[in-house]
N, C-alpha and C positions, 0 to 999 in steps of 0.2 A: 739721286743716288748718293750713298755715303759709303765710306770705308770704315769697317770695324776691325780693329786689331786686337787679337787675343793670343796668348801663348807666344811670346817673343817672335816676331817676324811673320806670323800667320795673319794674313789680311783677308777679310771677306767683304764682298760688296752687298750692301743692304739697301732696300728702298726706304723712302720716307715713311711709308705705312708701317714697315717692319720696325723702323726706329720708334714710331709712336707706341707700338705694342711693347717693345723693349723698355721704354720709359715707364709704361704702366706697370710692368712687372718689377722694375726697380723700385717704384713707389710702394707697391702693395705686397711685394714678396712673392707669395703664392696666390694664384688666381684660379678659381674653379671655372671649368669650361662653361657651365650653365650661366655664369655671370658675364660672359662675353657675347658679342654679336656674332652672327654667322660669318661676317667678313673677318672679324678679329680672330675667330677660330681658324679660318683658312690661313691667315697670315701667321698665326702661331704654329700651325703645322709646317709651314715653309721654314720657319726658324728652327723647328725641331729637325727638319731634314738637313739644315746647315750646321747642326750641332751647336747652336747658340743657346737654346733653351731646352729644358727637359719636360717631357710629358710623363705623368705618373698616374696609374690607375690603382686606387685603393678603395675598398668598400663600395664598389660600383660607381665611384665618382672619379672623373678625370680632372687633374690639376696640372697647371703649367708653372714652372719656375725657372729662374736663370741657372745656367750651368755654373758650377762653383767657380770656374775660371772667369766668368763674366760678372760675378757679384761685386768685384772691386773696381770695375770700370765705370 
């Protein structure tokens, strides 16, 4: 378990797996859902529910990227 702080004073608990997905998104920027394993997709959805990353659908494709407040961390 790790703590992730964003927006001064707001702390969220994340798992090591969630940290791995976050690091992947920091490295790659935007990731297409089809390029992720089923487990990574599940973890990405958990991060969307925690408002840490953004899921966007355009042209029938789903992509994930960091929330703007997370890009600088």
